[in-house]
Chimera marker file (.cmm) of the C-alpha trace (Angstrom):
<marker_set name="trace">
<marker id="1" x="3.324" y="-7.936" z="-35.515" r="1" g="1" b="0" radius="0.5"/>
<marker id="2" x="2.731" y="-9.325" z="-32.030" r="1" g="1" b="0" radius="0.5"/>
<marker id="3" x="6.420" y="-9.322" z="-31.031" r="1" g="1" b="0" radius="0.5"/>
<marker id="4" x="6.872" y="-5.560" z="-31.502" r="1" g="1" b="0" radius="0.5"/>
<marker id="5" x="6.235" y="-2.813" z="-29.020" r="1" g="1" b="0" radius="0.5"/>
<marker id="6" x="4.135" y="0.092" z="-30.200" r="1" g="1" b="0" radius="0.5"/>
<marker id="7" x="4.252" y="3.368" z="-28.324" r="1" g="1" b="0" radius="0.5"/>
<marker id="8" x="1.870" y="6.201" z="-29.014" r="1" g="1" b="0" radius="0.5"/>
<marker id="9" x="1.990" y="9.799" z="-27.826" r="1" g="1" b="0" radius="0.5"/>
<marker id="10" x="-0.853" y="12.231" z="-27.312" r="1" g="1" b="0" radius="0.5"/>
<marker id="11" x="-1.224" y="14.710" z="-30.186" r="1" g="1" b="0" radius="0.5"/>
<marker id="12" x="1.166" y="12.730" z="-32.435" r="1" g="1" b="0" radius="0.5"/>
<marker id="13" x="-1.204" y="11.451" z="-35.079" r="1" g="1" b="0" radius="0.5"/>
<marker id="14" x="0.885" y="11.122" z="-38.245" r="1" g="1" b="0" radius="0.5"/>
<marker id="15" x="4.169" y="9.657" z="-39.431" r="1" g="1" b="0" radius="0.5"/>
<marker id="16" x="5.502" y="13.179" z="-40.046" r="1" g="1" b="0" radius="0.5"/>
<marker id="17" x="4.650" y="14.236" z="-36.487" r="1" g="1" b="0" radius="0.5"/>
<marker id="18" x="6.333" y="11.098" z="-35.161" r="1" g="1" b="0" radius="0.5"/>
<marker id="19" x="9.402" y="11.652" z="-37.368" r="1" g="1" b="0" radius="0.5"/>
<marker id="20" x="9.777" y="15.140" z="-35.871" r="1" g="1" b="0" radius="0.5"/>
<marker id="21" x="10.368" y="13.444" z="-32.504" r="1" g="1" b="0" radius="0.5"/>
<marker id="22" x="13.334" y="11.393" z="-33.760" r="1" g="1" b="0" radius="0.5"/>
<marker id="23" x="16.179" y="11.681" z="-31.251" r="1" g="1" b="0" radius="0.5"/>
<marker id="24" x="13.947" y="13.178" z="-28.560" r="1" g="1" b="0" radius="0.5"/>
<marker id="25" x="14.393" y="12.083" z="-24.973" r="1" g="1" b="0" radius="0.5"/>
<marker id="26" x="11.566" y="10.076" z="-23.420" r="1" g="1" b="0" radius="0.5"/>
<marker id="27" x="11.163" y="10.669" z="-19.697" r="1" g="1" b="0" radius="0.5"/>
<marker id="28" x="9.097" y="8.645" z="-17.255" r="1" g="1" b="0" radius="0.5"/>
<marker id="29" x="8.043" y="10.082" z="-13.887" r="1" g="1" b="0" radius="0.5"/>
<marker id="30" x="9.619" y="8.189" z="-10.975" r="1" g="1" b="0" radius="0.5"/>
<marker id="31" x="6.176" y="7.143" z="-9.735" r="1" g="1" b="0" radius="0.5"/>
<marker id="32" x="5.446" y="5.462" z="-13.077" r="1" g="1" b="0" radius="0.5"/>
<marker id="33" x="8.673" y="3.461" z="-13.416" r="1" g="1" b="0" radius="0.5"/>
<marker id="34" x="8.383" y="-0.304" z="-13.499" r="1" g="1" b="0" radius="0.5"/>
<marker id="35" x="8.999" y="-1.873" z="-10.083" r="1" g="1" b="0" radius="0.5"/>
<marker id="36" x="12.240" y="-3.801" z="-9.706" r="1" g="1" b="0" radius="0.5"/>
<marker id="37" x="11.746" y="-7.369" z="-8.507" r="1" g="1" b="0" radius="0.5"/>
<marker id="38" x="15.342" y="-8.267" z="-7.664" r="1" g="1" b="0" radius="0.5"/>
<marker id="39" x="16.679" y="-7.001" z="-4.317" r="1" g="1" b="0" radius="0.5"/>
<marker id="40" x="20.099" y="-6.130" z="-5.766" r="1" g="1" b="0" radius="0.5"/>
<marker id="41" x="18.780" y="-4.158" z="-8.727" r="1" g="1" b="0" radius="0.5"/>
<marker id="42" x="18.291" y="-0.420" z="-8.918" r="1" g="1" b="0" radius="0.5"/>
<marker id="43" x="17.825" y="2.419" z="-11.343" r="1" g="1" b="0" radius="0.5"/>
<marker id="44" x="21.052" y="4.323" z="-12.006" r="1" g="1" b="0" radius="0.5"/>
<marker id="45" x="19.250" y="7.569" z="-11.182" r="1" g="1" b="0" radius="0.5"/>
<marker id="46" x="18.654" y="6.176" z="-7.675" r="1" g="1" b="0" radius="0.5"/>
<marker id="47" x="22.402" y="6.475" z="-7.029" r="1" g="1" b="0" radius="0.5"/>
<marker id="48" x="22.235" y="10.284" z="-7.107" r="1" g="1" b="0" radius="0.5"/>
<marker id="49" x="22.262" y="11.505" z="-3.518" r="1" g="1" b="0" radius="0.5"/>
<marker id="50" x="23.711" y="8.276" z="-2.089" r="1" g="1" b="0" radius="0.5"/>
<marker id="51" x="26.386" y="8.714" z="0.560" r="1" g="1" b="0" radius="0.5"/>
<marker id="52" x="29.753" y="7.354" z="-0.567" r="1" g="1" b="0" radius="0.5"/>
<marker id="53" x="31.944" y="5.795" z="2.112" r="1" g="1" b="0" radius="0.5"/>
<marker id="54" x="35.626" y="4.921" z="1.787" r="1" g="1" b="0" radius="0.5"/>
<marker id="55" x="37.708" y="3.235" z="4.456" r="1" g="1" b="0" radius="0.5"/>
<marker id="56" x="34.975" y="3.753" z="7.068" r="1" g="1" b="0" radius="0.5"/>
<marker id="57" x="34.711" y="7.503" z="6.517" r="1" g="1" b="0" radius="0.5"/>
<marker id="58" x="32.251" y="9.542" z="4.490" r="1" g="1" b="0" radius="0.5"/>
<marker id="59" x="33.669" y="10.789" z="1.204" r="1" g="1" b="0" radius="0.5"/>
<marker id="60" x="30.587" y="12.691" z="0.040" r="1" g="1" b="0" radius="0.5"/>
<marker id="61" x="27.394" y="12.288" z="-1.937" r="1" g="1" b="0" radius="0.5"/>
<marker id="62" x="26.840" y="11.187" z="-5.530" r="1" g="1" b="0" radius="0.5"/>
<marker id="63" x="25.969" y="14.292" z="-7.524" r="1" g="1" b="0" radius="0.5"/>
<marker id="64" x="25.794" y="12.732" z="-10.986" r="1" g="1" b="0" radius="0.5"/>
<marker id="65" x="26.304" y="9.432" z="-12.802" r="1" g="1" b="0" radius="0.5"/>
<marker id="66" x="28.015" y="9.609" z="-16.190" r="1" g="1" b="0" radius="0.5"/>
<marker id="67" x="27.714" y="6.760" z="-18.672" r="1" g="1" b="0" radius="0.5"/>
<marker id="68" x="31.042" y="5.868" z="-20.252" r="1" g="1" b="0" radius="0.5"/>
<marker id="69" x="32.152" y="3.191" z="-22.725" r="1" g="1" b="0" radius="0.5"/>
<marker id="70" x="33.953" y="0.989" z="-20.189" r="1" g="1" b="0" radius="0.5"/>
<marker id="71" x="31.893" y="1.727" z="-17.061" r="1" g="1" b="0" radius="0.5"/>
<marker id="72" x="29.758" y="4.416" z="-15.513" r="1" g="1" b="0" radius="0.5"/>
<marker id="73" x="31.474" y="7.100" z="-13.434" r="1" g="1" b="0" radius="0.5"/>
<marker id="74" x="30.155" y="8.547" z="-10.176" r="1" g="1" b="0" radius="0.5"/>
<marker id="75" x="30.672" y="12.250" z="-9.574" r="1" g="1" b="0" radius="0.5"/>
<marker id="76" x="31.023" y="12.597" z="-5.801" r="1" g="1" b="0" radius="0.5"/>
<marker id="77" x="30.704" y="15.996" z="-4.113" r="1" g="1" b="0" radius="0.5"/>
<marker id="78" x="33.080" y="15.906" z="-1.133" r="1" g="1" b="0" radius="0.5"/>
<marker id="79" x="32.142" y="19.353" z="0.133" r="1" g="1" b="0" radius="0.5"/>
<marker id="80" x="35.664" y="20.468" z="-0.768" r="1" g="1" b="0" radius="0.5"/>
<marker id="81" x="35.480" y="19.567" z="-4.429" r="1" g="1" b="0" radius="0.5"/>
<marker id="82" x="34.463" y="16.808" z="-6.785" r="1" g="1" b="0" radius="0.5"/>
<marker id="83" x="35.934" y="13.321" z="-7.145" r="1" g="1" b="0" radius="0.5"/>
<marker id="84" x="35.199" y="11.067" z="-10.106" r="1" g="1" b="0" radius="0.5"/>
<marker id="85" x="34.963" y="7.409" z="-9.122" r="1" g="1" b="0" radius="0.5"/>
<marker id="86" x="34.684" y="4.418" z="-11.472" r="1" g="1" b="0" radius="0.5"/>
<marker id="87" x="31.462" y="2.521" z="-10.880" r="1" g="1" b="0" radius="0.5"/>
<marker id="88" x="32.997" y="-0.949" z="-11.167" r="1" g="1" b="0" radius="0.5"/>
<marker id="89" x="32.987" y="-4.170" z="-9.159" r="1" g="1" b="0" radius="0.5"/>
<marker id="90" x="36.653" y="-3.528" z="-8.391" r="1" g="1" b="0" radius="0.5"/>
<marker id="91" x="36.007" y="-0.065" z="-6.911" r="1" g="1" b="0" radius="0.5"/>
<marker id="92" x="32.655" y="-0.646" z="-5.186" r="1" g="1" b="0" radius="0.5"/>
<marker id="93" x="32.804" y="-3.226" z="-2.400" r="1" g="1" b="0" radius="0.5"/>
<marker id="94" x="29.252" y="-2.832" z="-1.075" r="1" g="1" b="0" radius="0.5"/>
<marker id="95" x="26.051" y="-1.135" z="-2.116" r="1" g="1" b="0" radius="0.5"/>
<marker id="96" x="22.826" y="-0.481" z="-0.297" r="1" g="1" b="0" radius="0.5"/>
<marker id="97" x="20.722" y="1.699" z="-2.610" r="1" g="1" b="0" radius="0.5"/>
<marker id="98" x="17.693" y="1.382" z="-0.309" r="1" g="1" b="0" radius="0.5"/>
<marker id="99" x="19.850" y="2.745" z="2.517" r="1" g="1" b="0" radius="0.5"/>
<marker id="100" x="21.340" y="5.358" z="0.143" r="1" g="1" b="0" radius="0.5"/>
<marker id="101" x="24.925" y="4.128" z="0.749" r="1" g="1" b="0" radius="0.5"/>
<marker id="102" x="27.844" y="3.040" z="-1.452" r="1" g="1" b="0" radius="0.5"/>
<marker id="103" x="31.093" y="1.675" z="0.028" r="1" g="1" b="0" radius="0.5"/>
<marker id="104" x="34.319" y="2.021" z="-1.958" r="1" g="1" b="0" radius="0.5"/>
<marker id="105" x="37.501" y="0.000" z="-1.657" r="1" g="1" b="0" radius="0.5"/>
<marker id="106" x="39.572" y="1.624" z="1.146" r="1" g="1" b="0" radius="0.5"/>
<marker id="107" x="42.681" y="2.137" z="-1.004" r="1" g="1" b="0" radius="0.5"/>
<marker id="108" x="40.833" y="3.343" z="-4.113" r="1" g="1" b="0" radius="0.5"/>
<marker id="109" x="41.863" y="6.991" z="-3.780" r="1" g="1" b="0" radius="0.5"/>
<marker id="110" x="45.282" y="6.398" z="-2.228" r="1" g="1" b="0" radius="0.5"/>
<marker id="111" x="47.918" y="8.324" z="-4.100" r="1" g="1" b="0" radius="0.5"/>
<marker id="112" x="51.206" y="6.756" z="-5.104" r="1" g="1" b="0" radius="0.5"/>
<marker id="113" x="54.373" y="8.779" z="-4.402" r="1" g="1" b="0" radius="0.5"/>
<marker id="114" x="55.623" y="10.487" z="-7.537" r="1" g="1" b="0" radius="0.5"/>
<link id1="1" id2="2" r="1" g="1" b="0" radius="0.2"/>
<link id1="2" id2="3" r="1" g="1" b="0" radius="0.2"/>
<link id1="3" id2="4" r="1" g="1" b="0" radius="0.2"/>
<link id1="4" id2="5" r="1" g="1" b="0" radius="0.2"/>
<link id1="5" id2="6" r="1" g="1" b="0" radius="0.2"/>
<link id1="6" id2="7" r="1" g="1" b="0" radius="0.2"/>
<link id1="7" id2="8" r="1" g="1" b="0" radius="0.2"/>
<link id1="8" id2="9" r="1" g="1" b="0" radius="0.2"/>
<link id1="9" id2="10" r="1" g="1" b="0" radius="0.2"/>
<link id1="10" id2="11" r="1" g="1" b="0" radius="0.2"/>
<link id1="11" id2="12" r="1" g="1" b="0" radius="0.2"/>
<link id1="12" id2="13" r="1" g="1" b="0" radius="0.2"/>
<link id1="13" id2="14" r="1" g="1" b="0" radius="0.2"/>
<link id1="14" id2="15" r="1" g="1" b="0" radius="0.2"/>
<link id1="15" id2="16" r="1" g="1" b="0" radius="0.2"/>
<link id1="16" id2="17" r="1" g="1" b="0" radius="0.2"/>
<link id1="17" id2="18" r="1" g="1" b="0" radius="0.2"/>
<link id1="18" id2="19" r="1" g="1" b="0" radius="0.2"/>
<link id1="19" id2="20" r="1" g="1" b="0" radius="0.2"/>
<link id1="20" id2="21" r="1" g="1" b="0" radius="0.2"/>
<link id1="21" id2="22" r="1" g="1" b="0" radius="0.2"/>
<link id1="22" id2="23" r="1" g="1" b="0" radius="0.2"/>
<link id1="23" id2="24" r="1" g="1" b="0" radius="0.2"/>
<link id1="24" id2="25" r="1" g="1" b="0" radius="0.2"/>
<link id1="25" id2="26" r="1" g="1" b="0" radius="0.2"/>
<link id1="26" id2="27" r="1" g="1" b="0" radius="0.2"/>
<link id1="27" id2="28" r="1" g="1" b="0" radius="0.2"/>
<link id1="28" id2="29" r="1" g="1" b="0" radius="0.2"/>
<link id1="29" id2="30" r="1" g="1" b="0" radius="0.2"/>
<link id1="30" id2="31" r="1" g="1" b="0" radius="0.2"/>
<link id1="31" id2="32" r="1" g="1" b="0" radius="0.2"/>
<link id1="32" id2="33" r="1" g="1" b="0" radius="0.2"/>
<link id1="33" id2="34" r="1" g="1" b="0" radius="0.2"/>
<link id1="34" id2="35" r="1" g="1" b="0" radius="0.2"/>
<link id1="35" id2="36" r="1" g="1" b="0" radius="0.2"/>
<link id1="36" id2="37" r="1" g="1" b="0" radius="0.2"/>
<link id1="37" id2="38" r="1" g="1" b="0" radius="0.2"/>
<link id1="38" id2="39" r="1" g="1" b="0" radius="0.2"/>
<link id1="39" id2="40" r="1" g="1" b="0" radius="0.2"/>
<link id1="40" id2="41" r="1" g="1" b="0" radius="0.2"/>
<link id1="41" id2="42" r="1" g="1" b="0" radius="0.2"/>
<link id1="42" id2="43" r="1" g="1" b="0" radius="0.2"/>
<link id1="43" id2="44" r="1" g="1" b="0" radius="0.2"/>
<link id1="44" id2="45" r="1" g="1" b="0" radius="0.2"/>
<link id1="45" id2="46" r="1" g="1" b="0" radius="0.2"/>
<link id1="46" id2="47" r="1" g="1" b="0" radius="0.2"/>
<link id1="47" id2="48" r="1" g="1" b="0" radius="0.2"/>
<link id1="48" id2="49" r="1" g="1" b="0" radius="0.2"/>
<link id1="49" id2="50" r="1" g="1" b="0" radius="0.2"/>
<link id1="50" id2="51" r="1" g="1" b="0" radius="0.2"/>
<link id1="51" id2="52" r="1" g="1" b="0" radius="0.2"/>
<link id1="52" id2="53" r="1" g="1" b="0" radius="0.2"/>
<link id1="53" id2="54" r="1" g="1" b="0" radius="0.2"/>
<link id1="54" id2="55" r="1" g="1" b="0" radius="0.2"/>
<link id1="55" id2="56" r="1" g="1" b="0" radius="0.2"/>
<link id1="56" id2="57" r="1" g="1" b="0" radius="0.2"/>
<link id1="57" id2="58" r="1" g="1" b="0" radius="0.2"/>
<link id1="58" id2="59" r="1" g="1" b="0" radius="0.2"/>
<link id1="59" id2="60" r="1" g="1" b="0" radius="0.2"/>
<link id1="60" id2="61" r="1" g="1" b="0" radius="0.2"/>
<link id1="61" id2="62" r="1" g="1" b="0" radius="0.2"/>
<link id1="62" id2="63" r="1" g="1" b="0" radius="0.2"/>
<link id1="63" id2="64" r="1" g="1" b="0" radius="0.2"/>
<link id1="64" id2="65" r="1" g="1" b="0" radius="0.2"/>
<link id1="65" id2="66" r="1" g="1" b="0" radius="0.2"/>
<link id1="66" id2="67" r="1" g="1" b="0" radius="0.2"/>
<link id1="67" id2="68" r="1" g="1" b="0" radius="0.2"/>
<link id1="68" id2="69" r="1" g="1" b="0" radius="0.2"/>
<link id1="69" id2="70" r="1" g="1" b="0" radius="0.2"/>
<link id1="70" id2="71" r="1" g="1" b="0" radius="0.2"/>
<link id1="71" id2="72" r="1" g="1" b="0" radius="0.2"/>
<link id1="72" id2="73" r="1" g="1" b="0" radius="0.2"/>
<link id1="73" id2="74" r="1" g="1" b="0" radius="0.2"/>
<link id1="74" id2="75" r="1" g="1" b="0" radius="0.2"/>
<link id1="75" id2="76" r="1" g="1" b="0" radius="0.2"/>
<link id1="76" id2="77" r="1" g="1" b="0" radius="0.2"/>
<link id1="77" id2="78" r="1" g="1" b="0" radius="0.2"/>
<link id1="78" id2="79" r="1" g="1" b="0" radius="0.2"/>
<link id1="79" id2="80" r="1" g="1" b="0" radius="0.2"/>
<link id1="80" id2="81" r="1" g="1" b="0" radius="0.2"/>
<link id1="81" id2="82" r="1" g="1" b="0" radius="0.2"/>
<link id1="82" id2="83" r="1" g="1" b="0" radius="0.2"/>
<link id1="83" id2="84" r="1" g="1" b="0" radius="0.2"/>
<link id1="84" id2="85" r="1" g="1" b="0" radius="0.2"/>
<link id1="85" id2="86" r="1" g="1" b="0" radius="0.2"/>
<link id1="86" id2="87" r="1" g="1" b="0" radius="0.2"/>
<link id1="87" id2="88" r="1" g="1" b="0" radius="0.2"/>
<link id1="88" id2="89" r="1" g="1" b="0" radius="0.2"/>
<link id1="89" id2="90" r="1" g="1" b="0" radius="0.2"/>
<link id1="90" id2="91" r="1" g="1" b="0" radius="0.2"/>
<link id1="91" id2="92" r="1" g="1" b="0" radius="0.2"/>
<link id1="92" id2="93" r="1" g="1" b="0" radius="0.2"/>
<link id1="93" id2="94" r="1" g="1" b="0" radius="0.2"/>
<link id1="94" id2="95" r="1" g="1" b="0" radius="0.2"/>
<link id1="95" id2="96" r="1" g="1" b="0" radius="0.2"/>
<link id1="96" id2="97" r="1" g="1" b="0" radius="0.2"/>
<link id1="97" id2="98" r="1" g="1" b="0" radius="0.2"/>
<link id1="98" id2="99" r="1" g="1" b="0" radius="0.2"/>
<link id1="99" id2="100" r="1" g="1" b="0" radius="0.2"/>
<link id1="100" id2="101" r="1" g="1" b="0" radius="0.2"/>
<link id1="101" id2="102" r="1" g="1" b="0" radius="0.2"/>
<link id1="102" id2="103" r="1" g="1" b="0" radius="0.2"/>
<link id1="103" id2="104" r="1" g="1" b="0" radius="0.2"/>
<link id1="104" id2="105" r="1" g="1" b="0" radius="0.2"/>
<link id1="105" id2="106" r="1" g="1" b="0" radius="0.2"/>
<link id1="106" id2="107" r="1" g="1" b="0" radius="0.2"/>
<link id1="107" id2="108" r="1" g="1" b="0" radius="0.2"/>
<link id1="108" id2="109" r="1" g="1" b="0" radius="0.2"/>
<link id1="109" id2="110" r="1" g="1" b="0" radius="0.2"/>
<link id1="110" id2="111" r="1" g="1" b="0" radius="0.2"/>
<link id1="111" id2="112" r="1" g="1" b="0" radius="0.2"/>
<link id1="112" id2="113" r="1" g="1" b="0" radius="0.2"/>
<link id1="113" id2="114" r="1" g="1" b="0" radius="0.2"/>
</marker_set>
């Protein structure tokens, strides 16, 4: 019908060949991604490599973004190890993906005395 999307793949010319692809990952080259029209929108993969700032100092760079049930998690390489940071409105106070920068709440990684 007209309201359904149909995708075809080269060399996949039967239902059995298509069924063999069930669960496969579909990748799109960066150059072929749809452009984003909103200035505050971004692709999650664009966060990889962004510099993460906290309290006016550089924490490190995003190495990976992990999807999670409640919120995504940023893996930040500090140069001395890895820090996992929740990617939430509470933790992230400013973002500038075009400038490759993410600013975290200054007290986000403060440790409470035990």
